[in-house]
LUMKE-618976 format. One record per residue (C-alpha): residue in three letters; x, y, z. Coordinates in steps of 0.001 Angstrom, whole numbers, plus 524288, in hexadecimal, padded with zeros to 5 digits. Layout:
residues N
ALAXYZ/...
END
This chain:
residues 479
MET800008000080000/ASP8054580D697FC9B/HIS804558194D80550/HIS7F73481D637FFCB/THR7EA07818EE804AD/ALA7E4A680DB07FC9E/TRP7DAFC812B87F2B9/ALA7CD0880E0C7F448/GLY7CBB180BCB7E5CA/ALA7C4717FF0B7E7A7/CYS7B8BB806557ED38/PHE7AFCE8092D7E1CD/THR7AA69816E17E2B1/PRO79B9F817FA7E261/GLY7943A81D1E7D6BF/MET78AFA817DD7CC84/GLN78A8780A337C708/LEU78444806D77BA08/VAL77A987FBAC7BB58/ASP7729F7F41F7B162/LEU765FC7F3B27B93D/LEU75F2A7FB0C7C422/GLU753997F6527CC26/ARG74FD18044A7CF68/ALA75596811C37CDAD/ASP7571381C1B7D820/LEU758EF825D87CD13/SER7544E824C17BF01/LEU7589282D957B3E7/THR74F6082EE97A870/PHE74FF58379179C68/ALA746D78420779753/GLU7446A83CC0789B1/MET73C708476778358/GLY732A483E1C77D54/ALA73034837F778A8E/ALA72F60845867907F/ARG723E18488E78799/THR71C9F83BB97894E/GLY7206D83754796E3/GLU7254882A38791A7/ASP7306A822CA7981B/TRP7301182AF47A464/PRO72F84825247B21F/GLU7213D822E17B592/ARG72387827CD7C34D/LEU72586835797BDDB/TYR7179D836D57B912/PRO71075836EC7C62A/GLU718BB842B27C9A8/ARG7142B849717BD24/LEU7225B84B3F7B91C/TYR7232A84D1F7AA79/PRO72FBB8498B7A377/GLU72F8D8555C79A92/ARG72F3485E2F7A67F/LEU739A28569B7ADC2/ALA742C48574C7A218/ARG74120865E47A089/ASP74E1B86D397A106/LEU75610860CE7A27D/GLU763A68627479CEC/ALA76C7785859796B4/GLY773EF850FD7A133/GLU76A89854FF7AC07/VAL763E684B087B4E7/ARG7579C84FDB7BBD2/LEU75124848E87C747/ILE7428B848C67C462/LEU73C9383F507CE23/ARG73FD1839717DB57/GLY7389582DB47E065/GLU73951821FA7E95C/ASP73B83818F57DDD1/GLY74680821457D84B/ASP749D582E8D7D2BE/THR748F6832CA7C48E/ALA751B883C327BD2E/LEU7501A841D97AFA2/ALA759BB845EC7A526/LEU759EF84932796CE/PRO75EA583DC678E95/PRO76D2183FC378BA7/GLU76FEB843FE77DC9/ASN77E348401D77E6A/ALA7881B8395978711/GLN78BF1845E978E03/ASP77DC88488179200/ALA77D3B83A8A79711/ARG789AB83C4979F16/GLU78431848967A55E/LEU777AB841407A883/GLY77F528361B7AE8C/ALA786E383F3F7B766/ALA77A85846967BB57/LEU7737B839C87BE0E/ALA77E68835107C6F1/GLN77DD7841DB7CE70/LEU76F1C840E37D00B/ALA7701C832C77D493/ARG77A12836E97DECC/GLU77161841FB7E3A0/LEU7658F838FB7E48F/LYS76DB182DD77EA7A/ALA76849824E47E002/GLN76E44817407DFFF/THR7681F812867D34B/VAL766C081AA77C6E6/ASN75FFC817467BA26/VAL7615381E867AD40/THR757CC81D327A1FC/ALA75DB9818D079517/THR76318823BC78CC0/ASP76D32826797825B/HIS77AEA82819787EE/ALA7776D81F847938C/ALA7857E81AB5794AD/ALA78AD28288879601/LEU7809482BAE7A04B/ALA7839B81F6E7A81D/SER79253821797A785/ALA7911382F807AC21/ALA787F982BBE7B734/LEU79170821567BC01/ALA79CB082B017BB78/ALA79521835BB7C274/GLY7905882C387CCC5/TRP79E28829147D163/GLN7A26082DC17DEDB/ASP7AEF882AEC7E639/ARG7AB6C827F77F44D/ARG7B74281FA77F7A6/TYR7BD3F829DA80066/LYS7B12082E5D807BC/GLY7B04682B9E8164D/GLY7A56C8232781BEA/ASP79BE481B55813DB/HIS79B508228F806FC/GLN79A34816C47FE35/LYS78DD8816C97F604/ALA787A480C917ED86/GLU7892F80EAE7DF0B/VAL77DD4814B57D7D2/GLN7785280B787CDA2/LEU776008116B7C035/HIS76DC280B1A7B5AC/VAL76CEC811267A82A/GLU762BC80B5F79F45/GLY766B9807A979188/LEU775168049A7940D/ASP7794C7F7C978DEA/ALA783207EE7879409/ASN78EA37F38478C1E/ALA78BF4801A378F97/SER78A467FE3679DED/ALA7970E7F69879E1D/ARG79E57801F4797EB/ILE798A580BA57A1AC/ARG79C4C802ED7AD32/GLY7AA08800D27A81C/MET7AC3080F4C7A61F/ALA7A69B812427B39B/ALA7AFE3808787B9F6/GLY7BB8280F277B39F/LEU7B6B381CAE7B6FD/THR7B4A8818F37C538/PHE7C22D812DD7C614/ALA7C84F81F457C0BD/ARG7C081828427C98C/GLU7C3CA820777D5BD/LEU7D2368217D7D252/VAL7D1DD8300D7CF84/SER7C96D832E67DB60/ALA7D23B82BBE7E4FE/PRO7DA94834B87ED84/ALA7E943834057EC27/ASN7EB4582D907F964/HIS7E2D6822577F463/LEU7E775821CC7E64F/ASN7F5CC8227B7E2AC/PRO7FD9F81C097D7B6/ALA7FEA080F397DF2C/SER7F04180E527E2B9/MET7EC51812A07D510/ALA7F4328073D7CFE2/ARG7ED107FE1C7D91D/GLU7DFFB8032D7D44E/ALA7E44D801127C648/GLN7E7EB7F3177C9C3/THR7D9BD7F06C7CD80/LEU7D6AA7F1567BEF8/ALA7DD5E7E43A7BD3B/SER7D0BE7DE107C208/HIS7CA3D7E3EC7B5EC/GLY7D3C07DDA47AC7F/VAL7DD707E8F87ABBC/GLU7EBEF7E5E27ABB4/VAL7F2877EEB27B5CA/GLU800F77F13C7B82B/VAL806A77FB347C1A4/TRP81470800AB7C109/ASP819E98065C7CDA6/GLY824CC810447CF68/PRO830968076B7CCE1/THR82A58801C57C0A3/ILE826B980F5D7BBCE/GLU834A1814117BD9F/ALA83A1C807BF7B73F/ARG8317680A7D7AB73/GLY83754817FF7AA1E/MET82B1681F877AE14/GLY832B482A7F7B481/LEU827CA834977B394/LEU81D8F82C697BAB0/ALA827AA828DF7C500/ALA82B68837347C6C0/VAL81D6783BBC7C908/ALA81B6A831417D364/ALA828718335F7DA30/GLY822D583C2F7E4BC/SER818B9832187E911/VAL81B4D8267F7F1ED/THR811B481E8D7E9CA/GLY819A881F447DD5B/PRO8146881DEC7CF80/ARG80C7C813487C8E7/LEU80A96810517BA81/ILE7FDDF808C17B936/ARG7FC4E800E07ACA9/LEU7EF4E7FAB37A902/THR7EBA47F2C879D15/LEU7DEE17EE307973B/PRO7E3A47E45978D1D/ALA7DE017E47677F74/HIS7D4E67DA3C77A0B/GLY7DE817D2EE7718F/GLU7EB137D8D376C4F/PRO7EBBC7E76C76F84/SER7EBED7F070763B9/ARG7E9567FCE276B6D/ILE7EF4B7FFE9778B4/VAL7E91680B7277FAD/ALA7F0EA8111B78AF3/LEU7E9DD81998794E7/VAL7F3428215779D68/GLY7EF25828367A9EA/LYS7F5A58323E7B29B/GLY7F4EF82CB17C056/ILE7F9B88376B7C988/THR7F280833487D5D5/PHE7F5F48401F7DC6A/ASP7FCE884C117D73C/THR80300855C57E0A8/GLY80A4985BFD7D562/GLY81706857197DB37/TYR82102861B57DE11/SER8198086A747D49C/LEU80F40869FB7DF3C/LYS800FF86C907DC6B/THR7F9228763F7E46C/ALA7F03A870BC7EEE9/ALA7E448873407E674/GLY7EB0386D827DA93/MET7EF0B8614A7E1ED/TYR7E17B85DE27E6F1/GLY7DAFC854737DD86/MET7E7DB84F087D86F/LYS7E383841517DC38/ASN7DC66842677CF22/ASP7E91B843DC7C787/MET7E7F98358F7C3D8/GLY7DB63837CC7BC4A/GLY7E1DF832E47AFDB/ALA7E6098264A7B688/GLY7D861824B87BC20/ALA7D2578261E7AEA1/VAL7DBBC81C4A7A89F/LEU7D981812457B36A/GLY7CAD1814827B2CE/ALA7CAF2812857A41A/ILE7D211805907A5AB/ARG7C81E8017D7B002/ALA7BCEC8049E7A6B5/LEU7C36F7FE4279AF4/ALA7C5917F1E87A2D9/GLU7B6C87F12A7A465/LEU7B4A77F4447960F/ARG7BFC47EC5E7903B/GLY7B66A7E5467872B/SER7B4227F2477804B/ILE7C2867F5AB77E71/PRO7C5B57F4A876FE9/GLU7CC967E82C76C16/GLY7DB497E96E76BED/THR7DB747F50677556/GLU7E3E87F3D378168/VAL7E24E7FE4378BCE/ARG7ED64801CE794E7/ALA7EE1580BC979FB8/TYR7F9DD812397A5D2/VAL7F840819FE7B256/ALA803F0821DE7B705/ALA80165823797C59C/ALA808E182C497CEF1/GLU80752836487D9C0/ASN80DB48437C7D74E/MET812D3846A67E4CD/VAL81D8284E797EB84/GLY82864846C57F202/PRO83714844BC7F302/LEU8377983D457E621/ALA82D42845417DEC8/MET830C684AF57D192/ARG83502859297D185/PRO8344A864067C77A/GLY84084862E57BF48/ASP841DF854207C09B/VAL8436684C277B422/TYR83DCB83E867B212/ARG83E11834D07A6F3/ALA8314682FC77A144/ALA82E6E821EB79CDC/ASN830E2825B078EA9/GLY83E3B82B5A791DC/LYS83AA9839C87913E/THR83F188423079C9C/VAL8361084BE07A368/GLU839AC8575F7AC06/ILE82FE585A0F7B6D1/THR82C768687E7B6F8/ASN81F8B866A37BE1C/THR81D1F85B027C70B/ASP80E8C85DC67C601/ALA80EF185A057B793/GLU8102784BC87BB88/GLY804EB845757B43A/ARG80B95846AA7A70B/LEU8179C840117ACD8/VAL810C2833AE7B165/LEU808E68331C7A4D0/ALA815238345D79C8B/ASP81ADE827CE7A1FC/ALA80DE98207D7A13F/LEU80BCB824D279324/THR819738202D78F9C/VAL816E6812BD7957B/ALA809AF811A278EAA/CYS80FDB814957817E/ASP81B9380BCA783DE/GLU8128E8007A7872E/GLY80BC98010A77A03/ALA7FFB68098477B73/THR7FA1480D1676E39/GLU7F30981916773CD/VAL7F46582026780B4/VAL7EAFB828DB7883D/ASP7EEB182F7D794F8/LEU7E5FA8366179ECD/ALA7EAC883FE47A8FE/THR7E67F84AEB7B1D1/LEU7F220852017AC28/THR7F130860D57AB46/GLY7E9BD86B567B26E/VAL7E99F873D87A651/LYS7E12C8698F79FAB/VAL7D68286D0F7A982/ALA7D85187B717A666/ALA7D6EC87893797E8/LEU7CBE686E9F79798/GLY7C5F286E1B7A526/ASN7C163861A47ABB8/ASP7B78185C917A1D6/MET7C0CC858D6796FA/ALA7CE2E852A479617/ALA7D930856F278D3D/LEU7DD1D84D7578289/PHE7EA7F84D6377C2F/CYS7ED0384339771C3/SER7F79883F8676815/ASP7EE918379A75F4A/ARG7E1FC83C267589D/GLU7DB8182ED47585A/LEU7DE3C82C95766C3/ALA7D8F983A1876A06/ALA7CC6D8371076292/ARG7CA6382A48769E0/LEU7CCC88309D77710/THR7C38083BBB773CC/ALA7B918831E876FC6/GLY7BB2A82A8377C78/ALA7B9AE836EB7846F/GLU7AD3F83A9D77D17/ALA7A76382D2C77F7C/ALA7AB0882E6C78DD8/GLY7A54783BFC78F65/GLU7B2A484185792FE/LEU7B81384D7E78C25/LEU7C54B84EDA78581/TRP7CB5E85AAE77F0A/GLU7D76F858B2776CA/LEU7E2E6861E57789C/PRO7EEB3862B576F98/LEU7FBF985C7077157/HIS802C18690D76D5D/GLN810D28648176C54/PRO81796871D876D8B/TYR812C7872BF77B9E/LEU81C07867B677F6E/LYS827EF8704D77CB1/SER826AB876A378A16/TYR828698692579056/ARG83584867B47895E/LYS83B308751C78C37/ASN844B3877D179740/THR845BF869FC79C57/ILE850EA8607D79E00/ALA847A48552579B0F/ASP840018513478EF3/LEU8339D8575579466/LYS82E7B85F2B79FCC/ASN821DB85A927A5FA/SER81C698687B7A5EC/ASP81FED875E07A0C6/MET818A087C0E7AC3A/VAL80FEC883CE7A2DD/PRO8013C880EB7A446/ALA7FDA1885967969D/GLY7FB7C879C078DF5/GLY7FEB4870E37995E/SER7F579865CF7959A/ILE7FAED86578787C7/LYS808F38658D78C88/ALA8063585A927962B/ALA800518526E78B2E/LEU80C158553D78291/PHE814EB8509D78D9A/LEU80D7D843BC78E36/GLN80E658422D77F82/GLN81D22840E3780D9/PHE81AFD833AF7874A/VAL811BC82D1C77D9B/THR814BB825D17710A/ARG806EA8218276DA5/PRO7FA228285D76A22/TRP7F71782F64776C0/ALA7ECDD837BA77D6D/HIS7ED7E83F4C78A13/LEU7E16A84335791C7/ASP7E39184E0379BBC/ILE7D87884BDE7A568/ALA7DC288560F7AF91/GLY7CF6985ADE7B56B/ASN7C7B484F547B001/ALA7CB73844CC7B9DD/ALA7C3FB84ADC7C542/ARG7B8D2854957C699/GLU7B6AA85B707D387/ASP7BF74851377D9D7/VAL7B76B845F57D42C/ALA7BECF83C797CB74/THR7B8B283B8E7BDEE/GLY7BFD48303C7B782/TRP7C145838D17AB77/GLY7C79A8317E7A051/VAL7C33C823B67A3B9/ALA7B7E5823F179A28/THR7BFC682AC378F83/LEU7CA878209179035/VAL7C0F28153F79037/GLU7B94F81A8478493/TYR7C61281D3D77D6E/VAL7CB1280F5E77F7C/LEU7BE048093C77BE0/GLY7BDAC8115676F85/ALA7B39881C2677047/GLU7B0258202376261/THR7B6B382C3775D01/LYS7AEC18369D75637/GLY7B1F083F0874AA7/
END
């Protein structure tokens, strides 16, 4: 056992569970079909004694809004406009989960509608709560959700995605004294029970493999680094090897380039990229029958704590990366690109045919794009199209930014090494960080900067899990 408290990752956090059948519903959601609103058809009979007319109840309803219209001993009824698209359905799902929580409903039924899968997925995501660290008896039974019209395949896909999303959110939500590189590796090893091949490299192995950047970032922590490798083997001989690479900084003090107190709070979430990658593998393990034939999926998580200590890296130090390039440390708080650089090198060296990394990498990404969308950088047009299609299918937003090569010149000026890890100039910082990473890839590659996406108001989102899963499964491109 290391010096940290064991993480209670085995305790499943309460939320919603998708079920195939309900005996009764505490809360029922029905839709204001305009034809039914005029004739009164297909509306709950118990509304009529109250002289409640559907056309009146639906008045002023907006897309994505759920309105409680009746409370009764045999259950409550809510009304919504039928969703016209997947985004409307996702908003309805989130609103329904909130209403169920307010009403303390334990069973929820939804009338069949178009985009039922999007509604169900959003409701399950919005119903999640992390109560593992509450005092006393805060455990609650899961709310059962039934959505009419979902077939077995759709239900299986929703459940698989929800399992991956929950796994990611539990990782990202865990405080740093419960989740460190060693305990993250142990959690990753639980995926072996789902048919995932798992291998963990510790500090001596990492150093023996020449991963000097990952080792340097972890040098200030007594836990040391971990490189977590996971594989979902292909059906038959692999013709496509997808590598998913995640930044796994379980806590980031900034090192000797110390963050402010306000800037340091919330840095347990600096492993949001690792959480998304591990969550995607968890979901894909459930959905492996849908992975295209010949596709092998690998994951590489570079895990470290960026701490201050006698052995911690200092500004001005120079370290050698796994690909032989040397890097001068100008800013110890620009550590994510260092651990990713070594992981990307290993992924390419081990034969990946395409590589995608996720990282809560730069604060200036939040300034540029906010928290709703991630920044995409990509060296390959076809890969960018497939990732964009995956994000669209997942309901997650990407915005592509350019890999403007001249910006890298400032990382090569006035240094005794091949590269600096920062030029200390915020302008264009997300682009320059992506260009730094590009120096360590030899395959078609994409980088997703998810700073600001991994947590909202201190609640882990699991952003990126669904995008990665849809990308691997082959969401259709448009255009």
